[in-house]
All heavy atoms as an XYZ file, in Angstrom:
893
protein
N     -48.383     70.407    -70.928
C     -46.954     70.356    -70.745
C     -46.472     71.649    -70.118
O     -47.053     72.693    -70.297
C     -46.244     70.155    -72.077
C     -46.341     68.774    -72.607
S     -45.455     67.741    -71.477
C     -44.830     66.504    -72.440
N     -45.353     71.560    -69.433
C     -44.776     72.726    -68.796
C     -43.849     73.430    -69.769
O     -42.799     72.929    -70.115
C     -44.011     72.293    -67.545
C     -43.445     73.448    -66.784
O     -43.668     74.596    -67.141
N     -42.718     73.157    -65.733
N     -44.228     74.614    -70.220
C     -43.394     75.363    -71.150
C     -42.500     76.366    -70.439
O     -41.673     76.994    -71.054
C     -44.265     76.078    -72.188
C     -44.908     75.083    -73.120
O     -44.273     74.117    -73.509
N     -46.148     75.303    -73.468
N     -42.665     76.538    -69.147
C     -41.866     77.494    -68.386
C     -40.682     76.786    -67.735
O     -40.461     76.863    -66.546
C     -42.738     78.173    -67.351
N     -39.888     76.096    -68.541
C     -38.784     75.319    -67.995
C     -37.691     76.189    -67.396
O     -36.856     75.691    -66.654
C     -38.178     74.379    -69.056
O     -37.764     75.148    -70.167
C     -39.172     73.316    -69.476
N     -37.678     77.497    -67.679
C     -36.648     78.350    -67.116
C     -36.787     78.498    -65.604
O     -35.835     78.874    -64.941
C     -36.612     79.725    -67.795
C     -37.859     80.557    -67.628
C     -38.932     80.258    -68.657
O     -38.882     79.275    -69.367
N     -39.927     81.098    -68.734
N     -37.929     78.182    -65.009
C     -38.098     78.278    -63.556
C     -37.740     76.969    -62.860
O     -37.775     76.892    -61.650
C     -39.539     78.698    -63.178
C     -39.871     80.070    -63.742
C     -40.550     77.671    -63.627
N     -37.371     75.957    -63.611
C     -37.007     74.665    -63.053
C     -35.491     74.580    -62.914
O     -34.771     75.269    -63.626
C     -37.517     73.547    -63.971
C     -39.015     73.552    -64.226
C     -39.374     72.481    -65.244
C     -39.784     73.339    -62.940
N     -34.997     73.723    -62.009
C     -33.542     73.603    -61.888
C     -32.931     73.080    -63.179
O     -33.329     72.036    -63.682
C     -33.351     72.615    -60.732
C     -34.657     71.937    -60.558
C     -35.710     72.846    -61.110
N     -31.991     73.824    -63.724
C     -31.355     73.451    -64.980
C     -30.328     72.352    -64.789
O     -29.985     71.971    -63.671
N     -29.795     71.867    -65.910
C     -28.878     70.742    -65.891
C     -27.689     70.997    -64.980
O     -27.281     70.147    -64.221
C     -28.409     70.426    -67.308
C     -27.613     69.171    -67.358
C     -28.104     67.912    -67.519
C     -26.214     69.032    -67.233
N     -27.090     66.994    -67.497
C     -25.907     67.664    -67.322
C     -25.177     69.927    -67.047
C     -24.611     67.179    -67.241
C     -23.889     69.443    -66.966
C     -23.626     68.077    -67.068
N     -27.091     72.154    -65.026
C     -25.916     72.460    -64.216
C     -26.228     72.941    -62.817
O     -25.334     73.113    -62.000
N     -27.496     73.173    -62.512
C     -27.887     73.671    -61.196
C     -28.252     72.523    -60.266
O     -28.725     71.489    -60.716
C     -29.121     74.561    -61.310
C     -28.931     75.833    -62.060
C     -30.247     76.593    -62.123
O     -30.762     76.965    -61.053
O     -30.751     76.764    -63.235
N     -28.058     72.761    -58.992
C     -28.482     71.778    -58.002
C     -29.870     72.160    -57.491
O     -30.170     73.341    -57.313
C     -27.498     71.725    -56.835
C     -26.188     71.119    -57.213
S     -26.417     69.406    -57.732
C     -24.984     69.177    -58.732
N     -30.717     71.164    -57.263
C     -32.047     71.443    -56.729
C     -31.958     71.816    -55.252
O     -30.902     71.710    -54.631
C     -32.784     70.114    -56.926
C     -31.707     69.092    -56.983
C     -30.502     69.758    -57.547
N     -33.077     72.226    -54.682
C     -33.114     72.600    -53.265
C     -33.376     71.408    -52.361
O     -33.170     71.497    -51.162
C     -34.188     73.669    -53.007
O     -35.456     73.166    -53.445
C     -33.855     74.960    -53.744
N     -33.822     70.288    -52.934
C     -34.125     69.094    -52.145
C     -33.306     67.907    -52.654
O     -33.133     67.752    -53.856
C     -35.613     68.762    -52.254
C     -36.482     69.809    -51.578
C     -37.963     69.654    -51.874
N     -38.446     68.308    -51.709
C     -39.460     67.817    -52.414
N     -40.060     68.548    -53.306
N     -39.868     66.595    -52.201
N     -32.839     67.059    -51.744
C     -32.096     65.877    -52.168
C     -33.019     64.834    -52.787
O     -34.230     64.873    -52.597
C     -31.475     65.359    -50.868
C     -32.403     65.827    -49.807
C     -32.963     67.136    -50.290
N     -32.436     63.901    -53.513
C     -33.218     62.806    -54.079
C     -32.725     62.384    -55.447
O     -31.676     62.809    -55.920
N     -33.526     61.535    -56.070
C     -33.244     61.010    -57.397
C     -33.810     61.974    -58.435
O     -34.961     62.411    -58.319
C     -33.914     59.637    -57.528
C     -33.588     58.798    -58.747
C     -32.123     58.372    -58.703
C     -34.476     57.563    -58.769
N     -33.011     62.303    -59.462
C     -33.429     63.260    -60.484
C     -33.134     62.723    -61.880
O     -32.178     61.981    -62.087
C     -32.694     64.600    -60.315
C     -33.229     65.406    -59.164
C     -32.815     65.158    -57.864
C     -34.172     66.401    -59.365
C     -33.321     65.876    -56.795
C     -34.690     67.128    -58.313
C     -34.256     66.857    -57.029
O     -34.767     67.573    -55.979
N     -33.972     63.141    -62.831
C     -33.750     62.892    -64.250
C     -33.184     64.193    -64.815
O     -33.852     65.229    -64.789
C     -35.074     62.538    -64.940
C     -35.040     62.406    -66.459
C     -34.225     61.175    -66.860
C     -36.453     62.308    -67.006
N     -31.937     64.157    -65.282
C     -31.263     65.337    -65.838
C     -31.298     65.254    -67.357
O     -30.860     64.255    -67.928
C     -29.803     65.341    -65.392
O     -29.581     66.257    -64.399
N     -31.792     66.290    -68.004
C     -31.910     66.304    -69.465
C     -30.862     67.219    -70.075
O     -30.620     68.321    -69.580
C     -33.302     66.777    -69.867
C     -34.474     65.982    -69.277
C     -35.792     66.614    -69.687
C     -34.413     64.539    -69.712
N     -30.234     66.768    -71.176
C     -29.254     67.596    -71.873
C     -29.237     67.261    -73.364
O     -29.921     66.361    -73.812
C     -27.858     67.432    -71.265
O     -27.428     66.101    -71.347
N     -28.426     68.014    -74.108
C     -28.360     67.907    -75.567
C     -29.737     68.109    -76.206
O     -30.195     67.336    -77.039
C     -27.770     66.577    -76.003
C     -26.313     66.416    -75.626
C     -25.458     66.472    -76.860
N     -24.050     66.450    -76.488
C     -23.139     65.776    -77.128
N     -23.462     65.043    -78.160
N     -21.896     65.844    -76.755
N     -30.388     69.184    -75.774
C     -31.738     69.475    -76.244
C     -31.770     70.025    -77.651
O     -30.814     70.628    -78.144
N     -32.893     69.786    -78.297
C     -33.160     70.350    -79.619
C     -34.661     70.561    -79.742
O     -35.436     70.055    -78.944
C     -32.598     69.462    -80.719
C     -32.996     68.017    -80.622
C     -32.197     67.197    -81.628
N     -32.756     65.873    -81.702
C     -32.075     64.765    -81.495
N     -30.812     64.811    -81.188
N     -32.648     63.591    -81.610
N     -35.060     71.313    -80.745
C     -36.470     71.690    -80.868
C     -37.365     70.588    -81.426
O     -38.538     70.547    -81.129
C     -36.604     72.952    -81.721
C     -35.995     74.155    -81.020
O     -36.198     74.307    -79.808
O     -35.301     74.937    -81.697
N     -36.806     69.697    -82.242
C     -37.593     68.590    -82.783
C     -36.660     67.427    -83.065
O     -35.458     67.624    -83.266
C     -38.383     69.010    -84.041
C     -37.574     69.727    -85.072
C     -36.923     69.030    -86.081
C     -37.440     71.108    -85.037
C     -36.174     69.688    -87.028
C     -36.684     71.780    -85.992
C     -36.047     71.062    -86.990
N     -37.152     66.199    -83.061
C     -36.270     65.027    -83.139
C     -35.435     64.934    -84.406
O     -34.326     64.418    -84.372
C     -37.209     63.829    -83.046
C     -38.574     64.337    -82.957
C     -38.541     65.833    -82.919
N     -35.911     65.447    -85.523
C     -35.178     65.345    -86.782
C     -34.088     66.403    -86.917
O     -33.302     66.370    -87.855
C     -36.131     65.463    -87.981
C     -37.177     64.401    -88.047
C     -38.398     64.726    -87.196
O     -38.484     65.745    -86.536
N     -39.358     63.819    -87.204
N     -34.043     67.368    -85.996
C     -33.076     68.447    -86.083
C     -31.655     67.900    -85.985
O     -31.340     67.106    -85.111
C     -33.319     69.454    -84.956
C     -32.452     70.672    -85.022
C     -32.821     71.674    -83.924
O     -33.690     71.411    -83.107
N     -32.159     72.793    -83.911
N     -30.799     68.323    -86.887
C     -29.400     67.900    -86.878
C     -28.687     68.581    -85.723
O     -28.769     69.801    -85.571
C     -28.715     68.273    -88.208
O     -29.450     67.683    -89.269
C     -27.284     67.771    -88.235
N     -28.015     67.781    -84.931
C     -27.289     68.323    -83.782
C     -25.918     68.808    -84.232
O     -24.952     68.052    -84.249
C     -27.176     67.268    -82.704
N     -25.818     70.080    -84.632
C     -24.548     70.653    -85.076
C     -23.703     71.092    -83.883
O     -22.517     71.291    -83.992
C     -24.798     71.835    -86.003
C     -25.437     71.420    -87.313
C     -25.642     72.592    -88.221
C     -26.304     72.144    -89.503
N     -26.621     73.226    -90.406
N     -24.335     71.278    -82.772
C     -23.626     71.645    -81.554
C     -24.117     70.724    -80.434
O     -24.818     69.755    -80.678
C     -23.916     73.105    -81.206
O     -25.264     73.253    -80.827
N     -23.770     71.045    -79.237
C     -24.179     70.222    -78.095
C     -25.650     70.403    -77.727
O     -26.149     69.724    -76.858
C     -23.311     70.531    -76.888
C     -21.881     70.119    -77.095
C     -21.179     70.049    -75.767
N     -19.809     69.631    -75.921
C     -19.402     68.375    -75.848
N     -20.268     67.422    -75.640
N     -18.136     68.081    -75.975
N     -26.332     71.309    -78.376
C     -27.731     71.553    -78.047
C     -27.842     72.351    -76.760
O     -26.868     72.899    -76.269
N     -29.033     72.388    -76.203
C     -29.240     73.157    -74.976
C     -29.504     72.220    -73.809
O     -29.912     71.088    -73.982
C     -30.378     74.172    -75.142
C     -31.648     73.605    -75.699
C     -32.586     72.999    -74.870
C     -31.917     73.670    -77.060
C     -33.763     72.483    -75.385
C     -33.093     73.152    -77.589
C     -34.018     72.553    -76.739
N     -29.231     72.734    -72.632
C     -29.451     71.957    -71.409
C     -30.920     72.008    -71.020
O     -31.602     73.000    -71.257
C     -28.602     72.522    -70.279
N     -31.392     70.937    -70.447
C     -32.756     70.883    -69.953
C     -32.771     70.916    -68.434
O     -31.741     71.105    -67.804
N     -33.942     70.696    -67.849
C     -34.054     70.751    -66.388
C     -33.635     69.449    -65.710
O     -33.433     68.425    -66.360
C     -35.552     70.993    -66.186
C     -36.181     70.285    -67.341
C     -35.230     70.508    -68.499
N     -33.519     69.534    -64.406
C     -33.416     68.354    -63.553
C     -34.839     68.119    -63.042
O     -35.434     68.993    -62.435
C     -32.496     68.639    -62.366
C     -31.034     68.412    -62.644
C     -30.252     68.532    -61.337
C     -28.817     68.194    -61.488
N     -28.125     68.806    -62.597
N     -35.388     66.942    -63.306
C     -36.769     66.633    -62.947
C     -36.767     65.715    -61.720
O     -36.175     64.650    -61.738
C     -37.490     65.957    -64.131
C     -37.509     66.906    -65.331
C     -38.882     65.517    -63.737
C     -38.063     66.294    -66.597
N     -37.467     66.117    -60.662
C     -37.528     65.298    -59.457
C     -37.933     66.116    -58.248
O     -38.363     67.247    -58.397
N     -37.816     65.573    -57.076
C     -37.271     64.268    -56.730
C     -38.207     63.128    -57.143
O     -39.421     63.276    -57.151
C     -37.088     64.322    -55.215
C     -38.011     65.387    -54.742
C     -38.192     66.340    -55.885
N     -37.585     62.022    -57.486
C     -38.309     60.851    -57.981
C     -38.101     59.657    -57.054
O     -37.072     59.539    -56.403
C     -37.799     60.476    -59.379
C     -37.902     61.560    -60.457
C     -37.053     61.187    -61.656
C     -39.344     61.782    -60.846
N     -39.088     58.770    -57.054
C     -38.933     57.504    -56.346
C     -38.308     56.463    -57.262
O     -37.523     55.642    -56.824
C     -40.272     57.004    -55.815
C     -40.927     57.889    -54.748
C     -42.256     57.291    -54.318
C     -40.006     58.077    -53.566
N     -38.696     56.499    -58.551
C     -38.076     55.600    -59.518
C     -38.262     56.111    -60.935
O     -39.105     56.956    -61.211
C     -38.578     54.160    -59.400
C     -40.009     53.922    -59.844
C     -40.345     53.772    -61.185
C     -41.030     53.803    -58.913
C     -41.637     53.532    -61.596
C     -42.337     53.559    -59.316
C     -42.631     53.426    -60.645
O     -43.924     53.191    -61.041
N     -37.430     55.571    -61.828
C     -37.507     55.832    -63.261
C     -37.480     54.471    -63.939
O     -36.646     53.630    -63.616
C     -36.306     56.670    -63.753
C     -36.371     56.885    -65.250
C     -36.238     57.994    -63.019
N     -38.408     54.246    -64.856
C     -38.483     52.962    -65.549
C     -38.572     53.214    -67.052
O     -39.339     54.062    -67.498
C     -39.716     52.187    -65.087
C     -39.871     50.849    -65.767
C     -41.171     50.172    -65.382
O     -42.225     50.772    -65.456
N     -41.083     48.930    -64.953
N     -37.763     52.481    -67.819
C     -37.806     52.575    -69.277
C     -38.441     51.310    -69.831
O     -38.077     50.207    -69.427
C     -36.381     52.737    -69.849
O     -35.805     53.898    -69.279
C     -36.418     52.889    -71.355
N     -39.401     51.460    -70.744
C     -40.071     50.326    -71.368
C     -39.724     50.276    -72.850
O     -40.061     51.194    -73.595
C     -41.603     50.424    -71.213
C     -42.082     50.417    -69.785
C     -42.438     51.810    -69.313
O     -42.609     52.729    -70.086
N     -42.530     51.978    -68.013
N     -39.047     49.218    -73.230
C     -38.731     48.942    -74.638
C     -38.024     50.097    -75.344
O     -38.106     50.226    -76.562
C     -40.001     48.580    -75.401
S     -40.846     47.153    -74.717
N     -37.350     50.949    -74.604
C     -36.638     52.076    -75.199
C     -37.547     53.101    -75.854
O     -37.085     53.938    -76.617
N     -38.857     53.044    -75.563
C     -39.811     53.953    -76.206
C     -40.538     54.855    -75.230
O     -41.053     55.898    -75.625
C     -40.841     53.151    -77.002
C     -40.230     52.411    -78.160
C     -41.277     51.668    -78.940
C     -40.602     50.934    -80.089
N     -41.547     50.303    -80.971
N     -40.604     54.453    -73.962
C     -41.311     55.224    -72.947
C     -40.500     55.225    -71.664
O     -39.825     54.249    -71.350
C     -42.683     54.620    -72.647
C     -43.609     54.574    -73.822
C     -44.907     53.852    -73.498
O     -44.933     53.020    -72.580
O     -45.895     54.136    -74.189
N     -40.593     56.333    -70.939
C     -39.941     56.447    -69.643
C     -41.008     56.861    -68.633
O     -41.660     57.895    -68.806
C     -38.790     57.479    -69.680
C     -38.181     57.661    -68.306
C     -37.731     57.051    -70.692
N     -41.195     56.032    -67.611
C     -42.152     56.325    -66.555
C     -41.417     56.943    -65.379
O     -40.390     56.432    -64.942
C     -42.866     55.040    -66.087
O     -43.539     54.465    -67.211
C     -43.876     55.336    -64.995
N     -41.951     58.051    -64.888
C     -41.398     58.733    -63.722
C     -42.395     58.623    -62.578
O     -43.575     58.913    -62.762
C     -41.152     60.214    -64.017
C     -40.291     60.560    -65.229
C     -40.235     62.076    -65.407
C     -38.914     59.971    -65.082
N     -41.928     58.220    -61.416
C     -42.758     58.178    -60.210
C     -42.178     59.201    -59.258
O     -41.074     59.047    -58.750
C     -42.744     56.784    -59.590
C     -43.423     56.693    -58.226
C     -44.934     56.870    -58.372
N     -45.633     56.392    -57.187
C     -46.151     57.208    -56.259
N     -46.035     58.504    -56.374
N     -46.793     56.705    -55.225
N     -42.906     60.287    -59.063
C     -42.474     61.370    -58.192
C     -42.709     61.025    -56.731
O     -43.538     60.173    -56.406
C     -43.227     62.663    -58.535
C     -42.781     63.291    -59.815
C     -43.334     62.898    -61.025
C     -41.803     64.264    -59.821
C     -42.919     63.472    -62.209
C     -41.384     64.843    -61.000
C     -41.943     64.444    -62.199
N     -42.008     61.728    -55.865
C     -42.179     61.536    -54.427
C     -43.588     61.957    -53.992
O     -44.123     61.415    -53.032
C     -41.119     62.318    -53.658
N     -44.197     62.888    -54.713
C     -45.560     63.333    -54.381
C     -46.232     63.891    -55.633
O     -45.555     64.252    -56.605
C     -45.529     64.414    -53.299
O     -45.011     65.618    -53.825
N     -47.550     63.997    -55.582
C     -48.295     64.578    -56.701
C     -47.913     66.048    -56.868
O     -47.815     66.549    -57.978
C     -49.796     64.441    -56.490
C     -50.602     65.006    -57.648
C     -52.088     64.895    -57.442
O     -52.550     64.217    -56.544
N     -52.845     65.576    -58.264
N     -47.675     66.722    -55.775
C     -47.262     68.127    -55.825
C     -45.955     68.285    -56.614
O     -45.809     69.199    -57.418
C     -47.108     68.660    -54.413
C     -46.736     70.107    -54.362
C     -46.712     70.588    -52.938
N     -45.935     71.800    -52.862
C     -45.362     72.255    -51.785
N     -45.473     71.586    -50.663
N     -44.686     73.358    -51.808
N     -45.006     67.373    -56.387
C     -43.754     67.403    -57.149
C     -44.017     67.160    -58.631
O     -43.429     67.816    -59.489
C     -42.771     66.356    -56.627
C     -42.209     66.714    -55.263
O     -42.139     67.915    -54.929
O     -41.848     65.781    -54.525
N     -44.905     66.221    -58.944
C     -45.247     65.937    -60.337
C     -45.852     67.173    -61.004
O     -45.514     67.497    -62.148
C     -46.211     64.760    -60.421
N     -46.704     67.889    -60.298
C     -47.366     69.053    -60.875
C     -46.409     70.212    -61.116
O     -46.670     71.065    -61.948
C     -48.522     69.500    -59.988
C     -49.678     68.533    -60.061
C     -50.801     68.885    -59.115
O     -50.574     69.442    -58.042
N     -52.008     68.548    -59.513
N     -45.290     70.225    -60.441
C     -44.289     71.268    -60.692
C     -43.738     71.140    -62.109
O     -43.471     72.127    -62.782
C     -43.169     71.139    -59.675
C     -42.108     72.173    -59.831
C     -41.142     72.125    -58.662
N     -40.120     73.116    -58.872
C     -38.850     72.940    -58.614
N     -38.450     71.794    -58.103
N     -37.976     73.872    -58.843
N     -43.578     69.910    -62.577
C     -43.023     69.646    -63.901
C     -44.104     69.355    -64.943
O     -43.896     69.553    -66.130
C     -42.040     68.473    -63.830
C     -40.854     68.776    -62.960
C     -40.861     68.457    -61.620
C     -39.752     69.426    -63.487
C     -39.777     68.757    -60.808
C     -38.664     69.733    -62.686
C     -38.678     69.408    -61.336
N     -45.235     68.835    -64.487
C     -46.370     68.487    -65.350
C     -47.626     69.069    -64.713
O     -48.323     68.383    -63.956
C     -46.484     66.965    -65.496
C     -45.234     66.335    -66.045
C     -44.242     65.860    -65.198
C     -45.041     66.239    -67.411
C     -43.083     65.298    -65.696
C     -43.878     65.672    -67.920
C     -42.899     65.209    -67.065
N     -47.938     70.350    -64.952
C     -49.033     71.030    -64.252
C     -50.390     70.326    -64.310
O     -51.183     70.455    -63.391
C     -49.095     72.395    -64.943
C     -47.720     72.608    -65.464
C     -47.225     71.246    -65.850
N     -50.643     69.550    -65.357
C     -51.932     68.875    -65.482
C     -51.954     67.516    -64.781
O     -52.970     66.803    -64.825
C     -52.300     68.663    -66.961
C     -52.455     69.945    -67.752
C     -51.124     70.463    -68.313
O     -50.200     69.651    -68.490
O     -51.009     71.668    -68.545
N     -50.862     67.128    -64.129
C     -50.762     65.797    -63.514
C     -51.803     65.619    -62.411
O     -51.986     66.483    -61.568
C     -49.364     65.588    -62.945
N     -52.478     64.478    -62.453
C     -53.432     64.131    -61.400
C     -52.897     62.983    -60.546
O     -53.504     62.623    -59.552
C     -54.794     63.728    -62.001
O     -54.592     62.638    -62.897
C     -55.424     64.897    -62.737
N     -51.770     62.419    -60.958
C     -51.117     61.338    -60.218
C     -49.650     61.703    -60.018
O     -49.135     62.604    -60.657
C     -51.204     60.020    -61.004
C     -52.583     59.503    -61.352
C     -52.471     58.327    -62.311
C     -53.310     59.083    -60.085
N     -48.984     60.954    -59.156
C     -47.552     61.168    -58.933
C     -46.716     60.449    -59.993
O     -45.499     60.558    -60.005
C     -47.162     60.702    -57.539
N     -47.361     59.733    -60.905
C     -46.678     58.993    -61.965
C     -46.985     59.651    -63.307
O     -48.117     60.039    -63.577
C     -47.153     57.524    -62.001
O     -46.944     56.959    -60.721
C     -46.410     56.722    -63.026
N     -45.967     59.778    -64.144
C     -46.174     60.348    -65.474
C     -45.325     59.582    -66.491
O     -44.393     58.882    -66.121
C     -45.862     61.858    -65.503
O     -46.351     62.414    -66.713
C     -44.380     62.115    -65.363
N     -45.657     59.734    -67.745
C     -45.015     58.990    -68.824
C     -44.423     59.969    -69.835
O     -45.093     60.914    -70.262
C     -46.054     58.096    -69.511
C     -45.587     57.179    -70.619
C     -44.720     56.058    -70.047
C     -46.791     56.588    -71.330
N     -43.160     59.741    -70.209
C     -42.509     60.502    -71.275
C     -42.252     59.555    -72.435
O     -42.051     58.358    -72.225
C     -41.180     61.079    -70.784
C     -41.250     62.091    -69.650
C     -39.857     62.450    -69.167
C     -41.989     63.341    -70.105
N     -42.209     60.088    -73.650
C     -42.001     59.262    -74.831
C     -40.629     59.529    -75.444
O     -40.105     60.638    -75.371
C     -43.090     59.526    -75.873
C     -44.439     59.135    -75.392
N     -44.900     57.840    -75.415
C     -45.427     59.866    -74.829
C     -46.108     57.793    -74.895
N     -46.448     59.006    -74.531
N     -40.071     58.488    -76.057
C     -38.817     58.592    -76.788
C     -39.176     58.587    -78.277
O     -39.839     57.671    -78.756
C     -37.870     57.416    -76.456
C     -36.589     57.508    -77.276
C     -37.565     57.386    -74.964
N     -38.762     59.639    -78.987
C     -39.046     59.780    -80.411
C     -37.714     59.909    -81.146
O     -36.940     60.830    -80.876
C     -39.934     61.018    -80.689
C     -40.152     61.199    -82.178
C     -41.253     60.912    -79.944
N     -37.440     58.962    -82.034
C     -36.195     58.950    -82.811
C     -34.975     59.103    -81.908
O     -34.055     59.859    -82.197
C     -36.226     60.011    -83.897
C     -37.314     59.760    -84.912
C     -37.091     60.563    -86.161
C     -38.226     60.239    -87.107
N     -37.779     59.864    -88.393
N     -34.984     58.382    -80.801
C     -33.848     58.361    -79.889
C     -33.746     59.528    -78.933
O     -32.781     59.634    -78.185
N     -34.734     60.417    -78.918
C     -34.702     61.583    -78.030
C     -35.902     61.547    -77.095
O     -37.016     61.235    -77.502
C     -34.715     62.868    -78.848
N     -35.658     61.872    -75.835
C     -36.726     61.924    -74.834
C     -37.441     63.259    -74.971
O     -36.802     64.315    -75.028
C     -36.129     61.779    -73.433
C     -37.114     61.600    -72.297
C     -37.842     60.269    -72.429
C     -36.388     61.668    -70.970
N     -38.768     63.241    -75.050
C     -39.558     64.455    -75.256
C     -40.088     64.951    -73.910
O     -40.727     64.210    -73.167
C     -40.735     64.197    -76.222
C     -41.568     65.452    -76.405
C     -40.222     63.683    -77.559
N     -39.796     66.227    -73.614
C     -40.317     66.892    -72.415
C     -40.587     68.352    -72.762
O     -39.735     69.033    -73.341
C     -39.322     66.815    -71.250
C     -39.748     67.669    -70.090
C     -40.836     67.308    -69.303
C     -39.112     68.854    -69.807
C     -41.260     68.104    -68.268
C     -39.518     69.660    -68.762
C     -40.601     69.281    -67.998
O     -41.039     70.081    -66.976
N     -41.771     68.832    -72.419
C     -42.176     70.232    -72.643
C     -41.949     70.657    -74.095
O     -41.407     71.722    -74.365
C     -41.449     71.164    -71.674
N     -42.342     69.794    -75.016
C     -42.259     70.068    -76.451
C     -40.832     70.278    -76.953
O     -40.611     70.899    -77.988
C     -43.132     71.266    -76.846
C     -44.601     71.011    -76.555
O     -45.031     69.846    -76.674
O     -45.310     71.964    -76.196
N     -39.855     69.767    -76.228
C     -38.449     69.776    -76.644
C     -37.943     68.345    -76.581
O     -38.481     67.503    -75.870
C     -37.592     70.661    -75.731
C     -38.042     72.099    -75.662
C     -37.821     72.814    -76.972
C     -38.289     74.257    -76.890
N     -38.316     74.903    -78.168
N     -36.895     68.047    -77.328
C     -36.331     66.703    -77.381
C     -34.923     66.724    -76.797
O     -34.150     67.642    -77.069
C     -36.271     66.229    -78.833
S     -37.875     66.191    -79.621
N     -34.593     65.697    -76.017
C     -33.291     65.622    -75.354
C     -32.612     64.317    -75.719
O     -33.142     63.237    -75.480
C     -33.462     65.747    -73.836
C     -34.018     67.090    -73.466
C     -35.400     67.289    -73.364
C     -33.185     68.173    -73.274
C     -35.911     68.538    -73.056
C     -33.689     69.431    -72.965
C     -35.054     69.598    -72.856
O     -35.555     70.842    -72.559
N     -31.401     64.422    -76.310
C     -30.661     63.247    -76.762
C     -30.016     62.506    -75.603
O     -29.750     61.314    -75.701
C     -29.605     63.655    -77.779
N     -29.739     63.200    -74.514
C     -29.118     62.564    -73.350
C     -29.989     62.799    -72.127
O     -30.426     63.927    -71.868
C     -27.693     63.122    -73.098
C     -26.792     62.772    -74.280
C     -27.112     62.579    -71.791
C     -25.394     63.323    -74.173
N     -30.238     61.725    -71.392
C     -30.909     61.849    -70.101
C     -30.189     60.942    -69.111
O     -29.850     59.813    -69.400
C     -32.402     61.568    -70.179
C     -32.827     60.249    -70.727
C     -33.140     59.123    -70.019
C     -33.038     59.895    -72.100
N     -33.519     58.107    -70.849
C     -33.464     58.557    -72.147
C     -32.893     60.587    -73.303
C     -33.749     57.895    -73.332
C     -33.174     59.919    -74.479
C     -33.603     58.599    -74.484
N     -29.895     61.515    -67.956
C     -29.167     60.823    -66.893
C     -30.040     60.728    -65.654
O     -30.824     61.636    -65.375
C     -27.897     61.604    -66.503
C     -26.953     61.815    -67.656
O     -26.589     60.809    -68.284
O     -26.579     62.970    -67.920
N     -29.862     59.656    -64.929
C     -30.506     59.502    -63.636
C     -29.410     59.722    -62.599
O     -28.359     59.079    -62.653
C     -31.095     58.079    -63.451
C     -31.958     57.673    -64.635
C     -31.854     57.989    -62.139
C     -33.098     58.580    -64.952
N     -29.637     60.656    -61.682
C     -28.609     60.941    -60.688
C     -29.232     61.162    -59.319
O     -30.385     61.583    -59.207
C     -27.783     62.159    -61.100
S     -28.751     63.640    -61.377
N     -28.453     60.846    -58.296
C     -28.876     61.106    -56.924
C     -28.153     62.360    -56.457
O     -26.927     62.456    -56.545
C     -28.528     59.931    -56.000
C     -28.862     60.247    -54.565
C     -30.182     60.228    -54.123
C     -27.874     60.604    -53.663
C     -30.500     60.551    -52.825
C     -28.186     60.925    -52.359
C     -29.495     60.899    -51.942
O     -29.817     61.226    -50.652
N     -28.916     63.323    -55.961
C     -28.353     64.551    -55.415
C     -28.405     64.439    -53.900
O     -29.486     64.385    -53.306
C     -29.133     65.804    -55.885
C     -29.258     65.849    -57.412
C     -28.498     67.068    -55.336
C     -27.972     65.968    -58.171
N     -27.243     64.362    -53.275
C     -27.145     64.245    -51.818
C     -27.460     65.589    -51.155
O     -27.293     66.649    -51.776
C     -25.739     63.786    -51.438
N     -27.918     65.561    -49.907
C     -28.288     66.806    -49.214
C     -27.188     67.872    -49.215
O     -27.473     69.059    -49.367
C     -28.604     66.354    -47.782
C     -28.985     64.921    -47.923
C     -28.174     64.394    -49.073
N     -25.935     67.448    -49.066
C     -24.859     68.443    -48.992
C     -24.609     69.161    -50.319
O     -23.940     70.196    -50.360
C     -23.548     67.802    -48.486
C     -23.044     66.671    -49.334
C     -23.501     65.286    -48.878
O     -24.537     65.160    -48.216
O     -22.810     64.311    -49.231
N     -25.147     68.644    -51.421
C     -24.974     69.293    -52.719
C     -26.170     70.170    -53.106
O     -26.111     70.872    -54.113
C     -24.720     68.270    -53.819
C     -23.426     67.536    -53.630
C     -23.417     66.180    -53.358
C     -22.211     68.206    -53.691
C     -22.227     65.504    -53.170
C     -21.020     67.529    -53.514
C     -21.028     66.185    -53.242
N     -27.247     70.124    -52.343
C     -28.425     70.924    -52.654
C     -28.145     72.391    -52.375
O     -27.434     72.736    -51.423
C     -29.620     70.464    -51.815
S     -30.192     68.833    -52.296
N     -28.720     73.243    -53.215
C     -28.541     74.674    -52.983
C     -29.537     75.122    -51.921
O     -30.618     74.561    -51.767
C     -28.684     75.470    -54.268
C     -30.015     75.408    -54.926
C     -29.994     76.163    -56.256
N     -31.084     75.726    -57.081
C     -32.282     76.290    -57.096
N     -32.516     77.344    -56.363
N     -33.241     75.821    -57.853
N     -29.139     76.122    -51.193
C     -29.994     76.638    -50.112
C     -31.045     77.576    -50.694
O     -30.787     78.302    -51.633
C     -29.144     77.368    -49.091
C     -28.081     76.458    -48.506
C     -27.532     77.025    -47.241
N     -26.292     76.494    -46.760
C     -25.951     75.227    -46.566
N     -26.779     74.291    -46.906
N     -24.795     74.877    -46.074
N     -32.210     77.547    -50.099
C     -33.307     78.406    -50.579
C     -33.144     79.815    -50.057
O     -32.590     80.097    -49.082
C     -34.649     77.860    -50.122
C     -34.978     76.581    -50.805
C     -36.354     76.053    -50.402
O     -36.963     76.487    -49.445
N     -36.840     75.108    -51.152
């Protein structure tokens, strides 16, 4: 898992490339943790070709390339990866996120490198 999430585009930041992104927010350290506040923001994961949810328990991400997948999942050998939902929270990089949004970031909103 990628534990260096601080180098990834955060929830409020725009990525450098346009496309479909999974935005994570309302983070907490473990699924049973009581959300007394809004939690912490997570990264924007992408660009993606598609996002698929199966039975509300798993989320499959298909990245535009294997290189993109490895940015978020360093051990990835494919452009497709699977995330799990535990007690209503999506798990990424050993953190749990109560809210996840799928959004398209248009070229004019991308930040310049």
